[in-house]
Biopython code that builds the backbone (N, CA, C, O; Angstrom):
import numpy as np
from Bio.PDB.StructureBuilder import StructureBuilder

atoms = [
    (1, "ILE", "N", (41.386, -3.733, -3.674)),
    (1, "ILE", "CA", (42.176, -3.725, -2.463)),
    (1, "ILE", "C", (43.649, -3.499, -2.798)),
    (1, "ILE", "O", (44.342, -2.752, -2.107)),
    (2, "LEU", "N", (44.122, -4.150, -3.864)),
    (2, "LEU", "CA", (45.525, -3.973, -4.242)),
    (2, "LEU", "C", (45.826, -2.529, -4.634)),
    (2, "LEU", "O", (46.900, -2.007, -4.336)),
    (3, "GLU", "N", (44.876, -1.895, -5.299)),
    (3, "GLU", "CA", (45.069, -0.493, -5.668)),
    (3, "GLU", "C", (45.235, 0.370, -4.419)),
    (3, "GLU", "O", (46.086, 1.258, -4.373)),
    (4, "PHE", "N", (44.419, 0.099, -3.421)),
    (4, "PHE", "CA", (44.526, 0.831, -2.154)),
    (4, "PHE", "C", (45.851, 0.506, -1.463)),
    (4, "PHE", "O", (46.534, 1.404, -0.970)),
    (5, "ALA", "N", (46.208, -0.766, -1.429)),
    (5, "ALA", "CA", (47.448, -1.191, -0.766)),
    (5, "ALA", "C", (48.663, -0.515, -1.379)),
    (5, "ALA", "O", (49.625, -0.207, -0.676)),
    (6, "ASN", "N", (48.627, -0.286, -2.670)),
    (6, "ASN", "CA", (49.750, 0.373, -3.341)),
    (6, "ASN", "C", (49.904, 1.835, -2.936)),
    (6, "ASN", "O", (50.953, 2.438, -3.164)),
    (7, "ARG", "N", (48.873, 2.398, -2.343)),
    (7, "ARG", "CA", (48.941, 3.796, -1.893)),
    (7, "ARG", "C", (49.338, 3.908, -0.424)),
    (7, "ARG", "O", (49.428, 5.015, 0.106)),
    (8, "VAL", "N", (49.575, 2.778, 0.239)),
    (8, "VAL", "CA", (49.950, 2.773, 1.649)),
    (8, "VAL", "C", (51.470, 2.780, 1.758)),
    (8, "VAL", "O", (52.161, 2.024, 1.075)),
    (9, "LYS", "N", (51.969, 3.639, 2.620)),
    (9, "LYS", "CA", (53.406, 3.738, 2.818)),
    (9, "LYS", "C", (53.691, 3.606, 4.315)),
    (9, "LYS", "O", (53.092, 4.307, 5.131)),
    (10, "MET", "N", (54.608, 2.705, 4.669)),
    (10, "MET", "CA", (55.018, 2.544, 6.057)),
    (10, "MET", "C", (56.365, 3.208, 6.249)),
    (10, "MET", "O", (57.286, 3.026, 5.452)),
    (11, "VAL", "N", (56.466, 3.984, 7.323)),
    (11, "VAL", "CA", (57.700, 4.691, 7.620)),
    (11, "VAL", "C", (58.034, 4.462, 9.086)),
    (11, "VAL", "O", (57.182, 4.648, 9.954)),
    (12, "ALA", "N", (59.269, 4.060, 9.367)),
    (12, "ALA", "CA", (59.699, 3.877, 10.754)),
    (12, "ALA", "C", (59.821, 5.244, 11.412)),
    (12, "ALA", "O", (60.419, 6.165, 10.856)),
    (13, "GLU", "N", (59.252, 5.360, 12.588)),
    (13, "GLU", "CA", (59.317, 6.611, 13.353)),
    (13, "GLU", "C", (60.402, 6.434, 14.419)),
    (13, "GLU", "O", (60.232, 5.629, 15.334)),
    (14, "PRO", "N", (61.511, 7.168, 14.320)),
    (14, "PRO", "CA", (62.628, 6.970, 15.248)),
    (14, "PRO", "C", (62.236, 7.018, 16.733)),
    (14, "PRO", "O", (62.748, 6.230, 17.529)),
    (15, "LYS", "N", (61.341, 7.927, 17.110)),
    (15, "LYS", "CA", (60.980, 8.008, 18.534)),
    (15, "LYS", "C", (60.254, 6.735, 18.990)),
    (15, "LYS", "O", (60.336, 6.364, 20.161)),
    (16, "PHE", "N", (59.554, 6.073, 18.082)),
    (16, "PHE", "CA", (58.876, 4.832, 18.444)),
    (16, "PHE", "C", (59.867, 3.665, 18.447)),
    (16, "PHE", "O", (59.793, 2.779, 19.297)),
    (17, "THR", "N", (60.784, 3.678, 17.495)),
    (17, "THR", "CA", (61.787, 2.619, 17.408)),
    (17, "THR", "C", (62.627, 2.578, 18.679)),
    (17, "THR", "O", (62.979, 1.502, 19.162)),
    (18, "GLU", "N", (62.942, 3.736, 19.211)),
    (18, "GLU", "CA", (63.737, 3.813, 20.439)),
    (18, "GLU", "C", (63.017, 3.171, 21.622)),
    (18, "GLU", "O", (63.659, 2.582, 22.491)),
    (19, "ARG", "N", (61.705, 3.277, 21.660)),
    (19, "ARG", "CA", (60.927, 2.751, 22.787)),
    (19, "ARG", "C", (60.595, 1.267, 22.644)),
    (19, "ARG", "O", (60.203, 0.624, 23.618)),
    (20, "PHE", "N", (60.748, 0.724, 21.448)),
    (20, "PHE", "CA", (60.412, -0.668, 21.187)),
    (20, "PHE", "C", (61.447, -1.575, 21.839)),
    (20, "PHE", "O", (62.621, -1.213, 21.773)),
    (21, "PRO", "N", (61.151, -2.693, 22.450)),
    (21, "PRO", "CA", (59.844, -3.346, 22.503)),
    (21, "PRO", "C", (59.012, -2.993, 23.734)),
    (21, "PRO", "O", (57.893, -3.481, 23.889)),
    (22, "ALA", "N", (59.557, -2.144, 24.611)),
    (22, "ALA", "CA", (58.801, -1.797, 25.820)),
    (22, "ALA", "C", (57.457, -1.167, 25.480)),
    (22, "ALA", "O", (56.458, -1.422, 26.153)),
    (23, "ARG", "N", (57.434, -0.360, 24.456)),
    (23, "ARG", "CA", (56.193, 0.259, 23.981)),
    (23, "ARG", "C", (56.077, -0.027, 22.494)),
    (23, "ARG", "O", (57.073, -0.050, 21.771)),
    (24, "LYS", "N", (54.860, -0.242, 22.052)),
    (24, "LYS", "CA", (54.610, -0.538, 20.636)),
    (24, "LYS", "C", (53.642, 0.500, 20.094)),
    (24, "LYS", "O", (52.458, 0.228, 19.895)),
    (25, "SER", "N", (54.166, 1.688, 19.862)),
    (25, "SER", "CA", (53.358, 2.814, 19.423)),
    (25, "SER", "C", (53.264, 2.872, 17.907)),
    (25, "SER", "O", (54.043, 2.242, 17.191)),
    (26, "GLY", "N", (52.305, 3.634, 17.443)),
    (26, "GLY", "CA", (52.158, 3.841, 16.012)),
    (26, "GLY", "C", (51.313, 5.064, 15.712)),
    (26, "GLY", "O", (50.497, 5.493, 16.528)),
    (27, "ILE", "N", (51.522, 5.609, 14.543)),
    (27, "ILE", "CA", (50.726, 6.740, 14.054)),
    (27, "ILE", "C", (50.188, 6.359, 12.677)),
    (27, "ILE", "O", (50.910, 5.808, 11.846)),
    (28, "VAL", "N", (48.931, 6.654, 12.452)),
    (28, "VAL", "CA", (48.338, 6.484, 11.127)),
    (28, "VAL", "C", (47.932, 7.867, 10.646)),
    (28, "VAL", "O", (47.226, 8.604, 11.334)),
    (29, "THR", "N", (48.392, 8.196, 9.457)),
    (29, "THR", "CA", (48.024, 9.460, 8.826)),
    (29, "THR", "C", (47.314, 9.138, 7.530)),
    (29, "THR", "O", (47.824, 8.385, 6.700)),
    (30, "VAL", "N", (46.122, 9.719, 7.358)),
    (30, "VAL", "CA", (45.341, 9.517, 6.142)),
    (30, "VAL", "C", (45.194, 10.866, 5.457)),
    (30, "VAL", "O", (44.747, 11.843, 6.056)),
    (31, "MET", "N", (45.584, 10.896, 4.179)),
    (31, "MET", "CA", (45.407, 12.102, 3.377)),
    (31, "MET", "C", (44.352, 11.802, 2.319)),
    (31, "MET", "O", (44.520, 10.899, 1.500)),
    (32, "THR", "N", (43.283, 12.554, 2.344)),
    (32, "THR", "CA", (42.200, 12.331, 1.390)),
    (32, "THR", "C", (42.517, 13.019, 0.061)),
    (32, "THR", "O", (43.418, 13.853, -0.029)),
    (33, "SER", "N", (41.760, 12.649, -0.955)),
    (33, "SER", "CA", (42.004, 13.218, -2.282)),
    (33, "SER", "C", (41.739, 14.720, -2.326)),
    (33, "SER", "O", (42.243, 15.414, -3.208)),
    (34, "ASP", "N", (40.942, 15.229, -1.367)),
    (34, "ASP", "CA", (40.691, 16.681, -1.349)),
    (34, "ASP", "C", (41.645, 17.418, -0.409)),
    (34, "ASP", "O", (41.430, 18.590, -0.101)),
    (35, "GLY", "N", (42.712, 16.727, 0.051)),
    (35, "GLY", "CA", (43.758, 17.379, 0.827)),
    (35, "GLY", "C", (43.583, 17.368, 2.336)),
    (35, "GLY", "O", (44.456, 17.864, 3.048)),
    (36, "LYS", "N", (42.497, 16.824, 2.845)),
    (36, "LYS", "CA", (42.316, 16.757, 4.298)),
    (36, "LYS", "C", (43.257, 15.708, 4.878)),
    (36, "LYS", "O", (43.537, 14.682, 4.256)),
    (37, "VAL", "N", (43.734, 15.991, 6.078)),
    (37, "VAL", "CA", (44.651, 15.070, 6.749)),
    (37, "VAL", "C", (44.047, 14.675, 8.092)),
    (37, "VAL", "O", (43.629, 15.519, 8.885)),
    (38, "PHE", "N", (44.017, 13.382, 8.315)),
    (38, "PHE", "CA", (43.541, 12.832, 9.587)),
    (38, "PHE", "C", (44.688, 12.018, 10.168)),
    (38, "PHE", "O", (45.333, 11.242, 9.463)),
    (39, "GLU", "N", (44.934, 12.204, 11.461)),
    (39, "GLU", "CA", (46.043, 11.500, 12.085)),
    (39, "GLU", "C", (45.636, 11.016, 13.471)),
    (39, "GLU", "O", (44.943, 11.711, 14.214)),
    (40, "GLU", "N", (46.079, 9.821, 13.796)),
    (40, "GLU", "CA", (45.781, 9.244, 15.114)),
    (40, "GLU", "C", (47.010, 8.491, 15.595)),
    (40, "GLU", "O", (47.600, 7.703, 14.855)),
    (41, "GLN", "N", (47.386, 8.739, 16.833)),
    (41, "GLN", "CA", (48.516, 8.035, 17.442)),
    (41, "GLN", "C", (47.992, 7.105, 18.526)),
    (41, "GLN", "O", (47.110, 7.467, 19.305)),
    (42, "VAL", "N", (48.546, 5.907, 18.561)),
    (42, "VAL", "CA", (48.203, 4.943, 19.606)),
    (42, "VAL", "C", (49.509, 4.504, 20.253)),
    (42, "VAL", "O", (50.411, 4.008, 19.578)),
    (43, "ASP", "N", (49.603, 4.690, 21.556)),
    (43, "ASP", "CA", (50.802, 4.276, 22.271)),
    (43, "ASP", "C", (50.648, 2.891, 22.880)),
    (43, "ASP", "O", (51.622, 2.150, 23.013)),
    (44, "ASP", "N", (49.450, 2.554, 23.240)),
    (44, "ASP", "CA", (49.186, 1.252, 23.840)),
    (44, "ASP", "C", (47.952, 0.666, 23.176)),
    (44, "ASP", "O", (46.831, 1.099, 23.439)),
    (45, "ALA", "N", (48.162, -0.315, 22.321)),
    (45, "ALA", "CA", (47.051, -0.927, 21.605)),
    (45, "ALA", "C", (46.048, -1.541, 22.578)),
    (45, "ALA", "O", (46.408, -1.962, 23.678)),
    (46, "LYS", "N", (44.815, -1.583, 22.166)),
    (46, "LYS", "CA", (43.772, -2.209, 22.977)),
    (46, "LYS", "C", (44.164, -3.655, 23.223)),
    (46, "LYS", "O", (44.441, -4.405, 22.287)),
    (47, "GLY", "N", (44.184, -4.034, 24.476)),
    (47, "GLY", "CA", (44.594, -5.380, 24.849)),
    (47, "GLY", "C", (45.975, -5.403, 25.482)),
    (47, "GLY", "O", (46.338, -6.381, 26.136)),
    (48, "ASP", "N", (46.752, -4.339, 25.297)),
    (48, "ASP", "CA", (48.035, -4.213, 25.976)),
    (48, "ASP", "C", (47.774, -4.108, 27.476)),
    (48, "ASP", "O", (46.699, -3.671, 27.889)),
    (49, "HIS", "N", (48.744, -4.504, 28.289)),
    (49, "HIS", "CA", (48.516, -4.442, 29.733)),
    (49, "HIS", "C", (48.298, -3.013, 30.230)),
    (49, "HIS", "O", (47.745, -2.812, 31.311)),
    (50, "ARG", "N", (48.724, -2.028, 29.457)),
    (50, "ARG", "CA", (48.480, -0.630, 29.838)),
    (50, "ARG", "C", (47.134, -0.111, 29.329)),
    (50, "ARG", "O", (46.708, 0.986, 29.690)),
    (51, "ASN", "N", (46.473, -0.905, 28.493)),
    (51, "ASN", "CA", (45.175, -0.531, 27.933)),
    (51, "ASN", "C", (44.353, -1.819, 27.774)),
    (51, "ASN", "O", (44.012, -2.216, 26.660)),
    (52, "PRO", "N", (44.044, -2.455, 28.897)),
    (52, "PRO", "CA", (43.426, -3.787, 28.836)),
    (52, "PRO", "C", (42.001, -3.778, 28.291)),
    (52, "PRO", "O", (41.276, -2.786, 28.362)),
    (53, "LEU", "N", (41.642, -4.930, 27.747)),
    (53, "LEU", "CA", (40.264, -5.147, 27.315)),
    (53, "LEU", "C", (39.389, -5.347, 28.548)),
    (53, "LEU", "O", (39.849, -5.870, 29.562)),
    (54, "SER", "N", (38.143, -4.934, 28.459)),
    (54, "SER", "CA", (37.178, -5.210, 29.527)),
    (54, "SER", "C", (36.774, -6.679, 29.428)),
    (54, "SER", "O", (37.012, -7.325, 28.408)),
    (55, "ARG", "N", (36.174, -7.193, 30.469)),
    (55, "ARG", "CA", (35.704, -8.582, 30.441)),
    (55, "ARG", "C", (34.747, -8.786, 29.263)),
    (55, "ARG", "O", (34.822, -9.795, 28.562)),
    (56, "GLU", "N", (33.855, -7.826, 29.055)),
    (56, "GLU", "CA", (32.894, -7.915, 27.957)),
    (56, "GLU", "C", (33.611, -7.972, 26.603)),
    (56, "GLU", "O", (33.219, -8.743, 25.727)),
    (57, "GLN", "N", (34.650, -7.168, 26.432)),
    (57, "GLN", "CA", (35.399, -7.166, 25.178)),
    (57, "GLN", "C", (36.141, -8.489, 24.976)),
    (57, "GLN", "O", (36.211, -9.000, 23.859)),
    (58, "ILE", "N", (36.689, -9.038, 26.054)),
    (58, "ILE", "CA", (37.385, -10.325, 25.972)),
    (58, "ILE", "C", (36.400, -11.418, 25.558)),
    (58, "ILE", "O", (36.695, -12.235, 24.687)),
    (59, "GLU", "N", (35.229, -11.422, 26.191)),
    (59, "GLU", "CA", (34.229, -12.433, 25.868)),
    (59, "GLU", "C", (33.765, -12.303, 24.420)),
    (59, "GLU", "O", (33.613, -13.305, 23.722)),
    (60, "LYS", "N", (33.544, -11.087, 23.976)),
    (60, "LYS", "CA", (33.110, -10.853, 22.592)),
    (60, "LYS", "C", (34.181, -11.327, 21.610)),
    (60, "LYS", "O", (33.863, -11.947, 20.596)),
    (61, "LYS", "N", (35.435, -11.040, 21.907)),
    (61, "LYS", "CA", (36.536, -11.477, 21.049)),
    (61, "LYS", "C", (36.625, -13.003, 21.035)),
    (61, "LYS", "O", (36.792, -13.605, 19.975)),
    (62, "PHE", "N", (36.513, -13.626, 22.205)),
    (62, "PHE", "CA", (36.548, -15.083, 22.290)),
    (62, "PHE", "C", (35.435, -15.699, 21.456)),
    (62, "PHE", "O", (35.673, -16.635, 20.693)),
    (63, "LEU", "N", (34.215, -15.176, 21.599)),
    (63, "LEU", "CA", (33.081, -15.706, 20.844)),
    (63, "LEU", "C", (33.327, -15.608, 19.334)),
    (63, "LEU", "O", (32.996, -16.527, 18.585)),
    (64, "ALA", "N", (33.897, -14.509, 18.904)),
    (64, "ALA", "CA", (34.171, -14.329, 17.474)),
    (64, "ALA", "C", (35.252, -15.296, 16.994)),
    (64, "ALA", "O", (35.152, -15.850, 15.899)),
    (65, "LEU", "N", (36.274, -15.493, 17.806)),
    (65, "LEU", "CA", (37.387, -16.353, 17.388)),
    (65, "LEU", "C", (37.027, -17.832, 17.362)),
    (65, "LEU", "O", (37.546, -18.579, 16.531)),
    (66, "VAL", "N", (36.148, -18.264, 18.258)),
    (66, "VAL", "CA", (35.807, -19.692, 18.297)),
    (66, "VAL", "C", (34.567, -20.029, 17.475)),
    (66, "VAL", "O", (34.213, -21.201, 17.350)),
    (67, "ALA", "N", (33.914, -19.035, 16.922)),
    (67, "ALA", "CA", (32.677, -19.263, 16.159)),
    (67, "ALA", "C", (32.812, -20.330, 15.070)),
    (67, "ALA", "O", (31.872, -21.099, 14.868)),
    (68, "PRO", "N", (33.940, -20.406, 14.362)),
    (68, "PRO", "CA", (34.043, -21.457, 13.339)),
    (68, "PRO", "C", (34.179, -22.876, 13.924)),
    (68, "PRO", "O", (34.053, -23.862, 13.198)),
    (69, "PHE", "N", (34.431, -22.971, 15.212)),
    (69, "PHE", "CA", (34.747, -24.266, 15.813)),
    (69, "PHE", "C", (33.731, -24.776, 16.822)),
    (69, "PHE", "O", (33.670, -25.975, 17.092)),
    (70, "MET", "N", (32.932, -23.872, 17.379)),
    (70, "MET", "CA", (31.923, -24.301, 18.349)),
    (70, "MET", "C", (30.738, -23.356, 18.313)),
    (70, "MET", "O", (30.851, -22.207, 17.888)),
    (71, "SER", "N", (29.611, -23.854, 18.763)),
    (71, "SER", "CA", (28.402, -23.029, 18.772)),
    (71, "SER", "C", (28.529, -21.935, 19.832)),
    (71, "SER", "O", (29.371, -22.010, 20.727)),
    (72, "GLU", "N", (27.695, -20.942, 19.714)),
    (72, "GLU", "CA", (27.707, -19.864, 20.706)),
    (72, "GLU", "C", (27.365, -20.408, 22.090)),
    (72, "GLU", "O", (27.933, -19.970, 23.090)),
    (73, "THR", "N", (26.445, -21.354, 22.148)),
    (73, "THR", "CA", (26.074, -21.966, 23.433)),
    (73, "THR", "C", (27.280, -22.656, 24.060)),
    (73, "THR", "O", (27.551, -22.486, 25.249)),
    (74, "GLU", "N", (28.007, -23.439, 23.252)),
    (74, "GLU", "CA", (29.199, -24.114, 23.768)),
    (74, "GLU", "C", (30.252, -23.104, 24.223)),
    (74, "GLU", "O", (30.876, -23.274, 25.271)),
    (75, "ALA", "N", (30.440, -22.062, 23.432)),
    (75, "ALA", "CA", (31.428, -21.039, 23.768)),
    (75, "ALA", "C", (31.062, -20.342, 25.071)),
    (75, "ALA", "O", (31.939, -20.061, 25.887)),
    (76, "LYS", "N", (29.792, -20.062, 25.275)),
    (76, "LYS", "CA", (29.361, -19.416, 26.520)),
    (76, "LYS", "C", (29.542, -20.352, 27.710)),
    (76, "LYS", "O", (29.812, -19.898, 28.822)),
    (77, "GLU", "N", (29.396, -21.650, 27.484)),
    (77, "GLU", "CA", (29.664, -22.619, 28.555)),
    (77, "GLU", "C", (31.144, -22.586, 28.934)),
    (77, "GLU", "O", (31.489, -22.683, 30.112)),
    (78, "VAL", "N", (32.009, -22.452, 27.944)),
    (78, "VAL", "CA", (33.444, -22.339, 28.210)),
    (78, "VAL", "C", (33.717, -21.084, 29.034)),
    (78, "VAL", "O", (34.468, -21.124, 30.008)),
    (79, "ILE", "N", (33.107, -19.979, 28.643)),
    (79, "ILE", "CA", (33.283, -18.725, 29.388)),
    (79, "ILE", "C", (32.857, -18.923, 30.837)),
    (79, "ILE", "O", (33.552, -18.484, 31.753)),
    (80, "ASP", "N", (31.724, -19.577, 31.049)),
    (80, "ASP", "CA", (31.249, -19.837, 32.408)),
    (80, "ASP", "C", (32.240, -20.695, 33.188)),
    (80, "ASP", "O", (32.522, -20.425, 34.356)),
    (81, "MET", "N", (32.767, -21.733, 32.533)),
    (81, "MET", "CA", (33.731, -22.606, 33.207)),
    (81, "MET", "C", (35.006, -21.849, 33.576)),
    (81, "MET", "O", (35.533, -22.000, 34.678)),
    (82, "VAL", "N", (35.489, -21.043, 32.653)),
    (82, "VAL", "CA", (36.719, -20.286, 32.905)),
    (82, "VAL", "C", (36.492, -19.286, 34.040)),
    (82, "VAL", "O", (37.390, -19.062, 34.852)),
    (83, "SER", "N", (35.322, -18.694, 34.102)),
    (83, "SER", "CA", (35.062, -17.727, 35.175)),
    (83, "SER", "C", (35.003, -18.398, 36.546)),
    (83, "SER", "O", (35.109, -17.732, 37.576)),
    (84, "GLN", "N", (34.834, -19.719, 36.550)),
    (84, "GLN", "CA", (34.793, -20.473, 37.806)),
    (84, "GLN", "C", (35.999, -21.401, 37.938)),
    (84, "GLN", "O", (35.971, -22.356, 38.714)),
    (85, "LEU", "N", (37.042, -21.122, 37.189)),
    (85, "LEU", "CA", (38.192, -22.013, 37.091)),
    (85, "LEU", "C", (38.776, -22.399, 38.450)),
    (85, "LEU", "O", (39.123, -23.560, 38.669)),
    (86, "GLU", "N", (38.885, -21.449, 39.346)),
    (86, "GLU", "CA", (39.486, -21.733, 40.652)),
    (86, "GLU", "C", (38.658, -22.695, 41.495)),
    (86, "GLU", "O", (39.185, -23.358, 42.388)),
    (87, "SER", "N", (37.379, -22.768, 41.213)),
    (87, "SER", "CA", (36.532, -23.643, 42.013)),
    (87, "SER", "C", (36.212, -24.970, 41.318)),
    (87, "SER", "O", (35.535, -25.822, 41.893)),
    (88, "LEU", "N", (36.698, -25.149, 40.075)),
    (88, "LEU", "CA", (36.453, -26.414, 39.383)),
    (88, "LEU", "C", (37.271, -27.528, 40.030)),
    (88, "LEU", "O", (38.465, -27.371, 40.281)),
    (89, "GLU", "N", (36.621, -28.639, 40.292)),
    (89, "GLU", "CA", (37.333, -29.774, 40.854)),
    (89, "GLU", "C", (38.124, -30.515, 39.785)),
    (89, "GLU", "O", (39.146, -31.134, 40.079)),
    (90, "ASP", "N", (37.654, -30.451, 38.555)),
    (90, "ASP", "CA", (38.272, -31.178, 37.450)),
    (90, "ASP", "C", (38.172, -30.305, 36.203)),
    (90, "ASP", "O", (37.079, -29.887, 35.820)),
    (91, "ILE", "N", (39.299, -30.033, 35.578)),
    (91, "ILE", "CA", (39.259, -29.178, 34.376)),
    (91, "ILE", "C", (39.112, -29.984, 33.087)),
    (91, "ILE", "O", (39.083, -29.402, 32.003)),
    (92, "ARG", "N", (39.021, -31.290, 33.182)),
    (92, "ARG", "CA", (38.867, -32.101, 31.974)),
    (92, "ARG", "C", (37.639, -31.720, 31.148)),
    (92, "ARG", "O", (37.735, -31.660, 29.923)),
    (93, "PRO", "N", (36.482, -31.458, 31.778)),
    (93, "PRO", "CA", (35.336, -31.033, 30.949)),
    (93, "PRO", "C", (35.625, -29.746, 30.163)),
    (93, "PRO", "O", (35.141, -29.578, 29.044)),
    (94, "LEU", "N", (36.404, -28.854, 30.747)),
    (94, "LEU", "CA", (36.784, -27.625, 30.043)),
    (94, "LEU", "C", (37.727, -27.957, 28.889)),
    (94, "LEU", "O", (37.541, -27.471, 27.773)),
    (95, "MET", "N", (38.722, -28.770, 29.152)),
    (95, "MET", "CA", (39.686, -29.145, 28.110)),
    (95, "MET", "C", (39.013, -29.922, 26.980)),
    (95, "MET", "O", (39.391, -29.784, 25.817)),
    (96, "ASP", "N", (38.020, -30.737, 27.323)),
    (96, "ASP", "CA", (37.297, -31.505, 26.300)),
    (96, "ASP", "C", (36.632, -30.594, 25.274)),
    (96, "ASP", "O", (36.447, -30.993, 24.124)),
    (97, "ARG", "N", (36.271, -29.377, 25.674)),
    (97, "ARG", "CA", (35.619, -28.433, 24.741)),
    (97, "ARG", "C", (36.543, -28.037, 23.598)),
    (97, "ARG", "O", (36.090, -27.601, 22.540)),
    (98, "PHE", "N", (37.838, -28.193, 23.821)),
    (98, "PHE", "CA", (38.805, -27.748, 22.827)),
    (98, "PHE", "C", (39.411, -28.893, 22.014)),
    (98, "PHE", "O", (40.299, -28.669, 21.192)),
    (99, "MET", "N", (38.944, -30.096, 22.238)),
    (99, "MET", "CA", (39.443, -31.231, 21.474)),
    (99, "MET", "C", (38.796, -31.202, 20.090)),
    (99, "MET", "O", (37.575, -31.117, 19.957)),
    (100, "MET", "N", (39.636, -31.276, 19.075)),
    (100, "MET", "CA", (39.169, -31.231, 17.699)),
    (100, "MET", "C", (39.191, -32.657, 17.139)),
    (100, "MET", "O", (40.127, -33.418, 17.381)),
    (101, "GLU", "N", (38.150, -32.997, 16.393)),
    (101, "GLU", "CA", (38.123, -34.305, 15.734)),
    (101, "GLU", "C", (39.002, -34.249, 14.504)),
    (101, "GLU", "O", (39.085, -33.224, 13.827)),
    (102, "LYS", "N", (39.669, -35.382, 14.218)),
    (102, "LYS", "CA", (40.542, -35.446, 13.032)),
    (102, "LYS", "C", (39.765, -35.837, 11.810)),
    (102, "LYS", "O", (40.334, -35.941, 10.723)),
]
sb = StructureBuilder()
sb.init_structure("model")
sb.init_model(0)
sb.init_chain("A")
sb.init_seg("    ")
for serial, (resi, resn, name, xyz) in enumerate(atoms, 1):
    if name == "N":
        sb.init_residue(resn, " ", resi, " ")
    sb.init_atom(name, np.array(xyz, "f"), 0.0, 1.0, " ", f" {name:<3s}", serial, name[0])
structure = sb.get_structure()
């Protein structure tokens, strides 16, 4: 990994710097050992308000992030509670899901 990291070069792109922080754009250019060049520009990262995640993507990300801390069943219960947040009479059961033991 370190060998690969040593071949990575970051360069500030003036047109992107001018737009920051309103826009957080970037370009990745990959040059292969046989001379091929691949380039991709992203102006709005996935999850930005201009390129939002779908509900399914949000749920999948949540499940992955909480996996070390709660079971999938518990995490899905949290998702269900959050989807009904406006109608919950008491949010303590939801908050209890996030209490960590010392």
